[in-house]
VOFI-335580 format. One record per residue: residue number from 0; z, x negated, y of N, C-alpha, C in turn. Coordinates in nm, 2 decimals. Layout:
<rec k="NUM" n_up="Z" n_east="X" n_north="Y" ca_up="Z" ca_east="X" ca_north="Y" c_up="Z" c_east="X" c_north="Y"/>
...
This chain:
<rec k="0" n_up="0.00" n_east="-0.07" n_north="-0.12" ca_up="-0.01" ca_east="0.01" ca_north="-0.01" c_up="0.01" c_east="-0.07" c_north="0.13"/>
<rec k="1" n_up="-0.07" n_east="-0.04" n_north="0.23" ca_up="-0.10" ca_east="-0.12" ca_north="0.34" c_up="0.03" c_east="-0.08" c_north="0.44"/>
<rec k="2" n_up="0.07" n_east="-0.17" n_north="0.53" ca_up="0.16" ca_east="-0.16" ca_north="0.62" c_up="0.12" c_east="-0.22" c_north="0.76"/>
<rec k="3" n_up="0.09" n_east="-0.16" n_north="0.89" ca_up="0.06" ca_east="-0.20" ca_north="1.01" c_up="0.18" c_east="-0.32" c_north="1.06"/>
<rec k="4" n_up="0.28" n_east="-0.27" n_north="1.00" ca_up="0.40" ca_east="-0.35" ca_north="1.07" c_up="0.38" c_east="-0.50" c_north="0.97"/>
<rec k="5" n_up="0.33" n_east="-0.51" n_north="0.85" ca_up="0.30" ca_east="-0.64" ca_north="0.76" c_up="0.20" c_east="-0.62" c_north="0.72"/>
<rec k="6" n_up="0.07" n_east="-0.67" n_north="0.79" ca_up="-0.06" ca_east="-0.65" ca_north="0.73" c_up="-0.11" c_east="-0.77" c_north="0.67"/>
<rec k="7" n_up="-0.19" n_east="-0.77" n_north="0.63" ca_up="-0.28" ca_east="-0.88" ca_north="0.52" c_up="-0.36" c_east="-0.91" c_north="0.62"/>
<rec k="8" n_up="-0.38" n_east="-1.03" n_north="0.68" ca_up="-0.46" ca_east="-1.07" ca_north="0.78" c_up="-0.57" c_east="-1.16" c_north="0.72"/>
<rec k="9" n_up="-0.70" n_east="-1.15" n_north="0.82" ca_up="-0.79" ca_east="-1.23" ca_north="0.79" c_up="-0.80" c_east="-1.30" c_north="0.93"/>
<rec k="10" n_up="-0.83" n_east="-1.43" n_north="0.91" ca_up="-0.84" ca_east="-1.50" ca_north="1.03" c_up="-1.02" c_east="-1.51" c_north="1.08"/>
<rec k="11" n_up="-1.02" n_east="-1.49" n_north="1.21" ca_up="-1.14" ca_east="-1.50" ca_north="1.27" c_up="-1.15" c_east="-1.62" c_north="1.33"/>
<rec k="12" n_up="-1.29" n_east="-1.65" n_north="1.38" ca_up="-1.32" ca_east="-1.79" ca_north="1.41" c_up="-1.30" c_east="-1.84" c_north="1.55"/>
<rec k="13" n_up="-1.22" n_east="-1.74" n_north="1.61" ca_up="-1.19" ca_east="-1.76" ca_north="1.78" c_up="-1.05" c_east="-1.75" c_north="1.78"/>
<rec k="14" n_up="-0.96" n_east="-1.74" n_north="1.70" ca_up="-0.81" ca_east="-1.73" ca_north="1.72" c_up="-0.78" c_east="-1.58" c_north="1.70"/>
<rec k="15" n_up="-0.88" n_east="-1.50" n_north="1.65" ca_up="-0.81" ca_east="-1.34" ca_north="1.62" c_up="-0.78" c_east="-1.34" c_north="1.50"/>
<rec k="16" n_up="-0.72" n_east="-1.23" n_north="1.46" ca_up="-0.70" ca_east="-1.19" ca_north="1.33" c_up="-0.71" c_east="-1.05" c_north="1.30"/>
<rec k="17" n_up="-0.76" n_east="-1.04" n_north="1.20" ca_up="-0.80" ca_east="-0.86" ca_north="1.15" c_up="-0.75" c_east="-0.80" c_north="1.01"/>
<rec k="18" n_up="-0.68" n_east="-0.73" n_north="1.02" ca_up="-0.66" ca_east="-0.64" ca_north="0.90" c_up="-0.72" c_east="-0.54" c_north="0.88"/>
<rec k="19" n_up="-0.80" n_east="-0.51" n_north="0.78" ca_up="-0.87" ca_east="-0.39" ca_north="0.75" c_up="-0.81" c_east="-0.27" c_north="0.67"/>
<rec k="20" n_up="-0.70" n_east="-0.21" n_north="0.77" ca_up="-0.62" ca_east="-0.14" ca_north="0.71" c_up="-0.66" c_east="0.01" c_north="0.64"/>
<rec k="21" n_up="-0.77" n_east="0.05" n_north="0.72" ca_up="-0.83" ca_east="0.18" ca_north="0.68" c_up="-0.90" c_east="0.14" c_north="0.51"/>
<rec k="22" n_up="-0.96" n_east="0.03" n_north="0.51" ca_up="-1.01" ca_east="-0.01" ca_north="0.37" c_up="-0.90" c_east="0.00" c_north="0.27"/>
<rec k="23" n_up="-0.79" n_east="-0.08" n_north="0.32" ca_up="-0.68" ca_east="-0.11" ca_north="0.23" c_up="-0.64" c_east="0.02" c_north="0.19"/>
<rec k="24" n_up="-0.62" n_east="0.11" n_north="0.26" ca_up="-0.55" ca_east="0.25" ca_north="0.24" c_up="-0.63" c_east="0.34" c_north="0.17"/>
<rec k="25" n_up="-0.77" n_east="0.29" n_north="0.14" ca_up="-0.86" ca_east="0.40" ca_north="0.07" c_up="-0.95" c_east="0.48" c_north="0.15"/>
<rec k="26" n_up="-0.96" n_east="0.44" n_north="0.28" ca_up="-1.05" ca_east="0.57" ca_north="0.34" c_up="-1.19" c_east="0.51" c_north="0.34"/>
<rec k="27" n_up="-1.28" n_east="0.61" n_north="0.32" ca_up="-1.44" ca_east="0.60" ca_north="0.32" c_up="-1.52" c_east="0.64" c_north="0.43"/>
<rec k="28" n_up="-1.47" n_east="0.71" n_north="0.52" ca_up="-1.52" ca_east="0.81" ca_north="0.64" c_up="-1.46" c_east="0.76" c_north="0.77"/>
<rec k="29" n_up="-1.33" n_east="0.70" n_north="0.76" ca_up="-1.25" ca_east="0.63" ca_north="0.90" c_up="-1.23" c_east="0.52" c_north="0.88"/>
<rec k="30" n_up="-1.28" n_east="0.44" n_north="0.97" ca_up="-1.26" ca_east="0.28" ca_north="0.98" c_up="-1.13" c_east="0.26" c_north="1.05"/>
<rec k="31" n_up="-1.07" n_east="0.18" n_north="1.01" ca_up="-0.92" ca_east="0.14" ca_north="1.08" c_up="-0.91" c_east="0.01" c_north="1.09"/>
<rec k="32" n_up="-0.91" n_east="-0.07" n_north="1.18" ca_up="-0.87" ca_east="-0.22" ca_north="1.19" c_up="-0.79" c_east="-0.27" c_north="1.28"/>
<rec k="33" n_up="-0.66" n_east="-0.37" n_north="1.23" ca_up="-0.57" ca_east="-0.37" ca_north="1.32" c_up="-0.60" c_east="-0.53" c_north="1.36"/>
<rec k="34" n_up="-0.62" n_east="-0.56" n_north="1.49" ca_up="-0.65" ca_east="-0.71" ca_north="1.57" c_up="-0.51" c_east="-0.72" c_north="1.61"/>
<rec k="35" n_up="-0.51" n_east="-0.87" n_north="1.61" ca_up="-0.41" ca_east="-0.97" ca_north="1.71" c_up="-0.47" c_east="-1.07" c_north="1.73"/>
<rec k="36" n_up="-0.49" n_east="-1.08" n_north="1.86" ca_up="-0.54" ca_east="-1.18" ca_north="1.94" c_up="-0.44" c_east="-1.30" c_north="2.00"/>
<rec k="37" n_up="-0.48" n_east="-1.42" n_north="1.97" ca_up="-0.42" ca_east="-1.54" ca_north="2.04" c_up="-0.49" c_east="-1.54" c_north="2.19"/>
<rec k="38" n_up="-0.42" n_east="-1.62" n_north="2.27" ca_up="-0.44" ca_east="-1.66" ca_north="2.37" c_up="-0.60" c_east="-1.71" c_north="2.38"/>
<rec k="39" n_up="-0.68" n_east="-1.64" n_north="2.47" ca_up="-0.84" ca_east="-1.68" ca_north="2.48" c_up="-0.90" c_east="-1.59" c_north="2.36"/>
<rec k="40" n_up="-0.88" n_east="-1.53" n_north="2.27" ca_up="-0.95" ca_east="-1.49" ca_north="2.17" c_up="-1.04" c_east="-1.38" c_north="2.22"/>
<rec k="41" n_up="-1.16" n_east="-1.36" n_north="2.15" ca_up="-1.25" ca_east="-1.27" ca_north="2.19" c_up="-1.31" c_east="-1.23" c_north="2.06"/>
<rec k="42" n_up="-1.30" n_east="-1.13" n_north="1.96" ca_up="-1.33" ca_east="-1.10" ca_north="1.84" c_up="-1.47" c_east="-1.05" c_north="1.84"/>
<rec k="43" n_up="-1.54" n_east="-0.99" n_north="1.93" ca_up="-1.71" ca_east="-0.97" ca_north="1.92" c_up="-1.73" c_east="-0.98" c_north="2.09"/>
<rec k="44" n_up="-1.89" n_east="-1.01" n_north="2.10" ca_up="-1.92" ca_east="-0.98" ca_north="2.20" c_up="-1.94" c_east="-0.83" c_north="2.24"/>
<rec k="45" n_up="-1.99" n_east="-0.81" n_north="2.39" ca_up="-2.03" ca_east="-0.69" ca_north="2.43" c_up="-2.10" c_east="-0.62" c_north="2.37"/>
<rec k="46" n_up="-2.08" n_east="-0.50" n_north="2.36" ca_up="-2.16" ca_east="-0.43" ca_north="2.27" c_up="-2.15" c_east="-0.27" c_north="2.29"/>
<rec k="47" n_up="-2.25" n_east="-0.20" n_north="2.21" ca_up="-2.23" ca_east="-0.06" ca_north="2.21" c_up="-2.29" c_east="-0.02" c_north="2.10"/>
<rec k="48" n_up="-2.26" n_east="0.11" n_north="2.02" ca_up="-2.31" ca_east="0.15" ca_north="1.89" c_up="-2.38" c_east="0.28" c_north="1.90"/>
<rec k="49" n_up="-2.51" n_east="0.32" n_north="1.86" ca_up="-2.55" ca_east="0.47" ca_north="1.86" c_up="-2.50" c_east="0.55" c_north="1.73"/>
<rec k="50" n_up="-2.45" n_east="0.52" n_north="1.64" ca_up="-2.40" ca_east="0.58" ca_north="1.54" c_up="-2.24" c_east="0.63" c_north="1.55"/>
<rec k="51" n_up="-2.18" n_east="0.55" n_north="1.56" ca_up="-2.04" ca_east="0.55" ca_north="1.56" c_up="-1.94" c_east="0.54" c_north="1.68"/>
<rec k="52" n_up="-1.87" n_east="0.64" n_north="1.68" ca_up="-1.75" ca_east="0.64" ca_north="1.82" c_up="-1.64" c_east="0.58" c_north="1.77"/>
<rec k="53" n_up="-1.58" n_east="0.51" n_north="1.84" ca_up="-1.46" ca_east="0.43" ca_north="1.86" c_up="-1.36" c_east="0.46" c_north="1.92"/>
<rec k="54" n_up="-1.24" n_east="0.41" n_north="1.90" ca_up="-1.11" ca_east="0.45" ca_north="1.96" c_up="-1.02" c_east="0.33" c_north="1.96"/>
<rec k="55" n_up="-0.95" n_east="0.26" n_north="2.09" ca_up="-0.86" ca_east="0.14" ca_north="2.08" c_up="-0.75" c_east="0.20" c_north="2.11"/>
<rec k="56" n_up="-0.63" n_east="0.14" n_north="2.02" ca_up="-0.47" ca_east="0.16" ca_north="2.06" c_up="-0.43" c_east="0.05" c_north="2.08"/>
<rec k="57" n_up="-0.37" n_east="0.01" n_north="2.22" ca_up="-0.29" ca_east="-0.11" ca_north="2.24" c_up="-0.16" c_east="-0.09" c_north="2.20"/>
<rec k="58" n_up="-0.11" n_east="-0.17" n_north="2.09" ca_up="0.03" ca_east="-0.17" ca_north="2.04" c_up="0.11" c_east="-0.26" c_north="2.11"/>
<rec k="59" n_up="0.08" n_east="-0.41" n_north="2.11" ca_up="0.17" ca_east="-0.48" ca_north="2.22" c_up="0.07" c_east="-0.58" c_north="2.28"/>
<rec k="60" n_up="0.12" n_east="-0.66" n_north="2.40" ca_up="0.04" ca_east="-0.75" ca_north="2.47" c_up="-0.04" c_east="-0.69" c_north="2.59"/>
<rec k="61" n_up="-0.12" n_east="-0.73" n_north="2.66" ca_up="-0.21" ca_east="-0.70" ca_north="2.77" c_up="-0.36" c_east="-0.76" c_north="2.75"/>
<rec k="62" n_up="-0.41" n_east="-0.70" n_north="2.67" ca_up="-0.53" ca_east="-0.76" ca_north="2.65" c_up="-0.64" c_east="-0.69" c_north="2.76"/>
<rec k="63" n_up="-0.75" n_east="-0.76" n_north="2.78" ca_up="-0.86" ca_east="-0.71" ca_north="2.88" c_up="-0.98" c_east="-0.66" c_north="2.81"/>
<rec k="64" n_up="-1.01" n_east="-0.55" n_north="2.87" ca_up="-1.12" ca_east="-0.48" ca_north="2.83" c_up="-1.22" c_east="-0.47" c_north="2.91"/>
<rec k="65" n_up="-1.34" n_east="-0.50" n_north="2.88" ca_up="-1.50" ca_east="-0.47" ca_north="2.93" c_up="-1.54" c_east="-0.35" c_north="2.91"/>
<rec k="66" n_up="-1.59" n_east="-0.29" n_north="3.01" ca_up="-1.67" ca_east="-0.16" ca_north="2.96" c_up="-1.79" c_east="-0.16" c_north="3.10"/>
<rec k="67" n_up="-1.87" n_east="-0.08" n_north="3.07" ca_up="-1.98" ca_east="-0.07" ca_north="3.16" c_up="-1.92" c_east="-0.08" c_north="3.31"/>
<rec k="68" n_up="-1.80" n_east="-0.03" n_north="3.33" ca_up="-1.73" ca_east="-0.05" ca_north="3.48" c_up="-1.70" c_east="-0.18" c_north="3.49"/>
<rec k="69" n_up="-1.68" n_east="-0.25" n_north="3.41" ca_up="-1.62" ca_east="-0.41" ca_north="3.46" c_up="-1.51" c_east="-0.42" c_north="3.37"/>
<rec k="70" n_up="-1.41" n_east="-0.53" n_north="3.40" ca_up="-1.30" ca_east="-0.58" ca_north="3.33" c_up="-1.19" c_east="-0.50" c_north="3.37"/>
<rec k="71" n_up="-1.09" n_east="-0.48" n_north="3.29" ca_up="-0.93" ca_east="-0.44" ca_north="3.32" c_up="-0.84" c_east="-0.48" c_north="3.24"/>
<rec k="72" n_up="-0.73" n_east="-0.48" n_north="3.27" ca_up="-0.61" ca_east="-0.51" ca_north="3.17" c_up="-0.56" c_east="-0.39" c_north="3.13"/>
<rec k="73" n_up="-0.54" n_east="-0.38" n_north="3.01" ca_up="-0.48" ca_east="-0.28" ca_north="2.93" c_up="-0.34" c_east="-0.31" c_north="2.92"/>
<rec k="74" n_up="-0.24" n_east="-0.19" n_north="2.90" ca_up="-0.11" ca_east="-0.21" ca_north="2.91" c_up="-0.06" c_east="-0.14" c_north="2.75"/>
<rec k="75" n_up="0.02" n_east="-0.18" n_north="2.68" ca_up="0.08" ca_east="-0.13" ca_north="2.57" c_up="0.10" c_east="0.00" c_north="2.56"/>
<rec k="76" n_up="0.04" n_east="0.10" n_north="2.46" ca_up="0.04" ca_east="0.23" ca_north="2.44" c_up="-0.10" c_east="0.28" c_north="2.50"/>
<rec k="77" n_up="-0.15" n_east="0.21" n_north="2.58" ca_up="-0.31" ca_east="0.26" ca_north="2.62" c_up="-0.38" c_east="0.30" c_north="2.52"/>
<rec k="78" n_up="-0.48" n_east="0.42" n_north="2.54" ca_up="-0.57" ca_east="0.44" ca_north="2.45" c_up="-0.71" c_east="0.45" c_north="2.48"/>
<rec k="79" n_up="-0.80" n_east="0.39" n_north="2.45" ca_up="-0.94" ca_east="0.40" ca_north="2.50" c_up="-1.03" c_east="0.45" c_north="2.39"/>
<rec k="80" n_up="-1.16" n_east="0.55" n_north="2.44" ca_up="-1.24" ca_east="0.58" ca_north="2.35" c_up="-1.39" c_east="0.54" c_north="2.42"/>
<rec k="81" n_up="-1.46" n_east="0.48" n_north="2.31" ca_up="-1.59" ca_east="0.43" ca_north="2.33" c_up="-1.69" c_east="0.55" c_north="2.26"/>
<rec k="82" n_up="-1.76" n_east="0.61" n_north="2.33" ca_up="-1.87" ca_east="0.72" ca_north="2.30" c_up="-1.98" c_east="0.66" c_north="2.26"/>
<rec k="83" n_up="-2.06" n_east="0.70" n_north="2.17" ca_up="-2.18" ca_east="0.64" ca_north="2.11" c_up="-2.28" c_east="0.62" c_north="2.25"/>
<rec k="84" n_up="-2.35" n_east="0.52" n_north="2.24" ca_up="-2.46" ca_east="0.50" ca_north="2.34" c_up="-2.40" c_east="0.39" c_north="2.44"/>
<rec k="85" n_up="-2.48" n_east="0.35" n_north="2.55" ca_up="-2.44" ca_east="0.25" ca_north="2.63" c_up="-2.32" c_east="0.29" c_north="2.71"/>
<rec k="86" n_up="-2.28" n_east="0.42" n_north="2.73" ca_up="-2.16" ca_east="0.46" ca_north="2.81" c_up="-2.04" c_east="0.40" c_north="2.72"/>
<rec k="87" n_up="-2.02" n_east="0.40" n_north="2.58" ca_up="-1.94" ca_east="0.31" ca_north="2.52" c_up="-1.94" c_east="0.16" c_north="2.49"/>
<rec k="88" n_up="-1.99" n_east="0.10" n_north="2.57" ca_up="-2.01" ca_east="-0.04" ca_north="2.58" c_up="-1.87" c_east="-0.10" c_north="2.61"/>
<rec k="89" n_up="-1.83" n_east="-0.22" n_north="2.52" ca_up="-1.69" ca_east="-0.27" ca_north="2.51" c_up="-1.67" c_east="-0.40" c_north="2.47"/>
<rec k="90" n_up="-1.58" n_east="-0.49" n_north="2.52" ca_up="-1.55" ca_east="-0.62" ca_north="2.47" c_up="-1.43" c_east="-0.63" c_north="2.48"/>
<rec k="91" n_up="-1.34" n_east="-0.70" n_north="2.39" ca_up="-1.17" ca_east="-0.70" ca_north="2.41" c_up="-1.19" c_east="-0.87" c_north="2.43"/>
<rec k="92" n_up="-1.07" n_east="-0.92" n_north="2.52" ca_up="-1.05" ca_east="-1.05" ca_north="2.52" c_up="-0.89" c_east="-1.07" c_north="2.58"/>
<rec k="93" n_up="-0.82" n_east="-1.15" n_north="2.50" ca_up="-0.69" ca_east="-1.17" ca_north="2.55" c_up="-0.68" c_east="-1.28" c_north="2.65"/>
<rec k="94" n_up="-0.65" n_east="-1.23" n_north="2.77" ca_up="-0.66" ca_east="-1.34" ca_north="2.87" c_up="-0.49" c_east="-1.41" c_north="2.91"/>
<rec k="95" n_up="-0.40" n_east="-1.35" n_north="2.83" ca_up="-0.28" ca_east="-1.39" ca_north="2.86" c_up="-0.22" c_east="-1.48" c_north="2.78"/>
<rec k="96" n_up="-0.08" n_east="-1.51" n_north="2.78" ca_up="-0.03" ca_east="-1.62" ca_north="2.70" c_up="0.03" c_east="-1.59" c_north="2.57"/>
<rec k="97" n_up="0.08" n_east="-1.44" n_north="2.57" ca_up="0.12" ca_east="-1.39" ca_north="2.46" c_up="0.02" c_east="-1.32" c_north="2.39"/>
<rec k="98" n_up="0.04" n_east="-1.30" n_north="2.23" ca_up="-0.06" ca_east="-1.25" ca_north="2.15" c_up="-0.05" c_east="-1.10" c_north="2.21"/>
<rec k="99" n_up="-0.18" n_east="-1.05" n_north="2.15" ca_up="-0.21" ca_east="-0.91" ca_north="2.19" c_up="-0.24" c_east="-0.85" c_north="2.05"/>
<rec k="100" n_up="-0.21" n_east="-0.73" n_north="2.04" ca_up="-0.24" ca_east="-0.63" ca_north="1.91" c_up="-0.27" c_east="-0.49" c_north="1.95"/>
<rec k="101" n_up="-0.38" n_east="-0.46" n_north="1.87" ca_up="-0.45" ca_east="-0.33" ca_north="1.91" c_up="-0.49" c_east="-0.28" c_north="1.76"/>
<rec k="102" n_up="-0.53" n_east="-0.15" n_north="1.75" ca_up="-0.57" ca_east="-0.09" ca_north="1.64" c_up="-0.70" c_east="-0.01" c_north="1.69"/>
<rec k="103" n_up="-0.82" n_east="-0.06" n_north="1.63" ca_up="-0.94" ca_east="0.00" ca_north="1.64" c_up="-0.98" c_east="0.10" c_north="1.54"/>
<rec k="104" n_up="-1.00" n_east="0.23" n_north="1.57" ca_up="-1.04" ca_east="0.32" ca_north="1.46" c_up="-1.19" c_east="0.37" c_north="1.49"/>
<rec k="105" n_up="-1.28" n_east="0.39" n_north="1.41" ca_up="-1.44" ca_east="0.43" ca_north="1.43" c_up="-1.47" c_east="0.55" c_north="1.31"/>
<rec k="106" n_up="-1.54" n_east="0.61" n_north="1.35" ca_up="-1.64" ca_east="0.69" ca_north="1.22" c_up="-1.68" c_east="0.58" c_north="1.14"/>
<rec k="107" n_up="-1.76" n_east="0.58" n_north="1.04" ca_up="-1.80" ca_east="0.50" ca_north="0.94" c_up="-1.94" c_east="0.55" c_north="0.91"/>
<rec k="108" n_up="-2.02" n_east="0.60" n_north="1.01" ca_up="-2.17" ca_east="0.64" ca_north="0.99" c_up="-2.28" c_east="0.54" c_north="0.96"/>
<rec k="109" n_up="-2.35" n_east="0.59" n_north="0.86" ca_up="-2.47" ca_east="0.46" ca_north="0.84" c_up="-2.61" c_east="0.57" c_north="0.85"/>
<rec k="110" n_up="-2.72" n_east="0.53" n_north="0.89" ca_up="-2.73" ca_east="0.37" ca_north="0.92" c_up="-2.68" c_east="0.35" c_north="1.07"/>
<rec k="111" n_up="-2.68" n_east="0.23" n_north="1.14" ca_up="-2.62" ca_east="0.22" ca_north="1.26" c_up="-2.71" c_east="0.11" c_north="1.32"/>
<rec k="112" n_up="-2.72" n_east="0.11" n_north="1.45" ca_up="-2.78" ca_east="0.03" ca_north="1.55" c_up="-2.70" c_east="-0.01" c_north="1.68"/>
<rec k="113" n_up="-2.65" n_east="-0.16" n_north="1.67" ca_up="-2.55" ca_east="-0.18" ca_north="1.78" c_up="-2.64" c_east="-0.29" c_north="1.87"/>
<rec k="114" n_up="-2.65" n_east="-0.25" n_north="1.98" ca_up="-2.69" ca_east="-0.32" ca_north="2.07" c_up="-2.59" c_east="-0.43" c_north="2.16"/>
<rec k="115" n_up="-2.64" n_east="-0.57" n_north="2.18" ca_up="-2.59" ca_east="-0.64" ca_north="2.25" c_up="-2.66" c_east="-0.67" c_north="2.39"/>
<rec k="116" n_up="-2.61" n_east="-0.64" n_north="2.49" ca_up="-2.68" ca_east="-0.64" ca_north="2.62" c_up="-2.69" c_east="-0.77" c_north="2.69"/>
<rec k="117" n_up="-2.59" n_east="-0.85" n_north="2.65" ca_up="-2.60" ca_east="-0.99" ca_north="2.71" c_up="-2.68" c_east="-1.07" c_north="2.66"/>
<rec k="118" n_up="-2.72" n_east="-1.05" n_north="2.55" ca_up="-2.80" ca_east="-1.13" ca_north="2.48" c_up="-2.92" c_east="-1.08" c_north="2.45"/>
<rec k="119" n_up="-2.93" n_east="-0.95" n_north="2.45" ca_up="-3.07" ca_east="-0.89" ca_north="2.43" c_up="-3.10" c_east="-0.88" c_north="2.31"/>
<rec k="120" n_up="-2.98" n_east="-0.84" n_north="2.22" ca_up="-3.00" ca_east="-0.85" ca_north="2.09" c_up="-2.99" c_east="-0.68" c_north="2.03"/>
<rec k="121" n_up="-3.02" n_east="-0.67" n_north="1.92" ca_up="-2.99" ca_east="-0.55" ca_north="1.84" c_up="-2.95" c_east="-0.56" c_north="1.71"/>
<rec k="122" n_up="-2.86" n_east="-0.52" n_north="1.65" ca_up="-2.81" ca_east="-0.52" ca_north="1.50" c_up="-2.86" c_east="-0.39" c_north="1.40"/>
<rec k="123" n_up="-2.91" n_east="-0.38" n_north="1.31" ca_up="-2.95" ca_east="-0.27" ca_north="1.23" c_up="-2.88" c_east="-0.27" c_north="1.12"/>
<rec k="124" n_up="-2.82" n_east="-0.19" n_north="1.08" ca_up="-2.74" ca_east="-0.22" ca_north="0.96" c_up="-2.77" c_east="-0.07" c_north="0.88"/>
<rec k="125" n_up="-2.78" n_east="-0.08" n_north="0.75" ca_up="-2.79" ca_east="0.03" ca_north="0.67" c_up="-2.66" c_east="0.09" c_north="0.59"/>
<rec k="126" n_up="-2.55" n_east="0.00" n_north="0.67" ca_up="-2.41" ca_east="0.06" ca_north="0.61" c_up="-2.34" c_east="0.07" c_north="0.74"/>
<rec k="127" n_up="-2.21" n_east="0.15" n_north="0.76" ca_up="-2.15" ca_east="0.13" ca_north="0.85" c_up="-2.08" c_east="0.02" c_north="0.90"/>
<rec k="128" n_up="-2.08" n_east="-0.05" n_north="1.04" ca_up="-2.03" ca_east="-0.16" ca_north="1.06" c_up="-1.88" c_east="-0.17" c_north="1.00"/>
<rec k="129" n_up="-1.87" n_east="-0.29" n_north="0.97" ca_up="-1.73" ca_east="-0.35" ca_north="0.91" c_up="-1.70" c_east="-0.28" c_north="0.76"/>
<rec k="130" n_up="-1.80" n_east="-0.22" n_north="0.69" ca_up="-1.79" ca_east="-0.16" ca_north="0.58" c_up="-1.80" c_east="-0.29" c_north="0.48"/>
<rec k="131" n_up="-1.77" n_east="-0.30" n_north="0.34" ca_up="-1.77" ca_east="-0.40" ca_north="0.26" c_up="-1.93" c_east="-0.44" c_north="0.23"/>
<rec k="132" n_up="-2.02" n_east="-0.36" n_north="0.23" ca_up="-2.17" ca_east="-0.40" ca_north="0.21" c_up="-2.17" c_east="-0.45" c_north="0.09"/>
<rec k="133" n_up="-2.34" n_east="-0.48" n_north="0.05" ca_up="-2.34" ca_east="-0.56" ca_north="-0.06" c_up="-2.52" c_east="-0.61" c_north="0.00"/>
<rec k="134" n_up="-2.51" n_east="-0.72" n_north="-0.12" ca_up="-2.68" ca_east="-0.77" ca_north="-0.08" c_up="-2.78" c_east="-0.68" c_north="-0.10"/>
<rec k="135" n_up="-2.77" n_east="-0.55" n_north="-0.15" ca_up="-2.90" ca_east="-0.47" ca_north="-0.15" c_up="-2.92" c_east="-0.38" c_north="-0.02"/>
<rec k="136" n_up="-2.83" n_east="-0.42" n_north="0.10" ca_up="-2.80" ca_east="-0.34" ca_north="0.22" c_up="-2.85" c_east="-0.43" c_north="0.32"/>
<rec k="137" n_up="-2.91" n_east="-0.37" n_north="0.40" ca_up="-3.00" ca_east="-0.41" ca_north="0.54" c_up="-2.85" c_east="-0.45" c_north="0.63"/>
<rec k="138" n_up="-2.83" n_east="-0.57" n_north="0.69" ca_up="-2.78" ca_east="-0.58" ca_north="0.80" c_up="-2.83" c_east="-0.72" c_north="0.87"/>
<rec k="139" n_up="-2.90" n_east="-0.70" n_north="0.99" ca_up="-2.96" ca_east="-0.78" ca_north="1.04" c_up="-2.98" c_east="-0.78" c_north="1.19"/>
<rec k="140" n_up="-3.01" n_east="-0.90" n_north="1.25" ca_up="-2.99" ca_east="-0.87" ca_north="1.42" c_up="-3.11" c_east="-0.94" c_north="1.46"/>
<rec k="141" n_up="-3.17" n_east="-0.89" n_north="1.57" ca_up="-3.29" ca_east="-0.91" ca_north="1.62" c_up="-3.30" c_east="-0.94" c_north="1.79"/>
<rec k="142" n_up="-3.37" n_east="-1.01" n_north="1.85" ca_up="-3.35" ca_east="-1.01" ca_north="1.98" c_up="-3.48" c_east="-0.89" c_north="2.02"/>
<rec k="143" n_up="-3.43" n_east="-0.80" n_north="2.12" ca_up="-3.53" ca_east="-0.70" ca_north="2.18" c_up="-3.66" c_east="-0.75" c_north="2.21"/>
<rec k="144" n_up="-3.67" n_east="-0.86" n_north="2.25" ca_up="-3.79" ca_east="-0.91" ca_north="2.32" c_up="-3.88" c_east="-0.95" c_north="2.21"/>
<rec k="145" n_up="-3.82" n_east="-0.95" n_north="2.08" ca_up="-3.93" ca_east="-0.98" ca_north="1.98" c_up="-3.99" c_east="-0.85" c_north="1.92"/>
<rec k="146" n_up="-3.97" n_east="-0.73" n_north="1.97" ca_up="-4.03" ca_east="-0.61" ca_north="1.94" c_up="-4.18" c_east="-0.60" c_north="1.90"/>
<rec k="147" n_up="-4.25" n_east="-0.54" n_north="1.84" ca_up="-4.38" ca_east="-0.51" ca_north="1.84" c_up="-4.41" c_east="-0.38" c_north="1.85"/>
<rec k="148" n_up="-4.56" n_east="-0.34" n_north="1.81" ca_up="-4.57" ca_east="-0.23" ca_north="1.83" c_up="-4.57" c_east="-0.15" c_north="1.69"/>
<rec k="149" n_up="-4.56" n_east="-0.03" n_north="1.69" ca_up="-4.52" ca_east="0.06" ca_north="1.56" c_up="-4.62" c_east="0.01" c_north="1.47"/>
<rec k="150" n_up="-4.74" n_east="-0.01" n_north="1.48" ca_up="-4.86" ca_east="-0.02" ca_north="1.39" c_up="-4.90" c_east="-0.17" c_north="1.37"/>
<rec k="151" n_up="-4.82" n_east="-0.28" n_north="1.43" ca_up="-4.83" ca_east="-0.41" ca_north="1.43" c_up="-4.81" c_east="-0.45" c_north="1.25"/>
<rec k="152" n_up="-4.94" n_east="-0.49" n_north="1.20" ca_up="-4.94" ca_east="-0.55" ca_north="1.08" c_up="-4.98" c_east="-0.43" c_north="0.96"/>
<rec k="153" n_up="-5.01" n_east="-0.32" n_north="1.01" ca_up="-5.05" ca_east="-0.21" ca_north="0.93" c_up="-5.16" c_east="-0.14" c_north="0.96"/>
<rec k="154" n_up="-5.25" n_east="-0.08" n_north="0.85" ca_up="-5.36" ca_east="-0.07" ca_north="0.87" c_up="-5.36" c_east="0.07" c_north="0.97"/>
<rec k="155" n_up="-5.43" n_east="0.07" n_north="1.08" ca_up="-5.43" ca_east="0.18" ca_north="1.18" c_up="-5.47" c_east="0.31" c_north="1.11"/>
<rec k="156" n_up="-5.42" n_east="0.41" n_north="1.19" ca_up="-5.44" ca_east="0.54" ca_north="1.13" c_up="-5.59" c_east="0.56" c_north="1.12"/>
<rec k="157" n_up="-5.65" n_east="0.63" n_north="0.99" ca_up="-5.78" ca_east="0.68" ca_north="0.97" c_up="-5.89" c_east="0.55" c_north="0.92"/>
<rec k="158" n_up="-5.81" n_east="0.44" n_north="0.92" ca_up="-5.88" ca_east="0.31" ca_north="0.85" c_up="-5.79" c_east="0.29" c_north="0.68"/>
<rec k="159" n_up="-5.88" n_east="0.28" n_north="0.60" ca_up="-5.85" ca_east="0.24" ca_north="0.46" c_up="-5.72" c_east="0.11" c_north="0.47"/>
<rec k="160" n_up="-5.62" n_east="0.12" n_north="0.41" ca_up="-5.55" ca_east="0.00" ca_north="0.40" c_up="-5.60" c_east="-0.10" c_north="0.30"/>
<rec k="161" n_up="-5.59" n_east="-0.21" n_north="0.30" ca_up="-5.62" ca_east="-0.35" ca_north="0.22" c_up="-5.75" c_east="-0.36" c_north="0.20"/>
């Protein structure tokens, strides 16, 4: 049984820790991850999703949150919703000296398209973000500038293929 007060952590490369408490508890349609950020940690780039709404609940510390309106400091107990699409853009960073801990909840809808405006990328996933996935599933990131016409590499309509 999982416990948010004594979680099993996996370490991020940026000084963050994550516990996938929803998965550990057995959820399939609700994502729940507990994060703990050390000073300077930022677990993901600024992004928004088209298939999944998310919600953040600050448990301790004072992390900074970037949204389309800019950066602001959050307080313990604060709850923030991230709707689908550009209005739900978000990024979290701990600019303080003390660790910051928060819970991220999300729908687990698939397929998913995740947009990273700062780097002009899109992620395409055949599974919900954060799910276990396997090698049969698609999880790929592309620069939007590399997009091609719908019929690129295909026989145009009305012409025989091959």
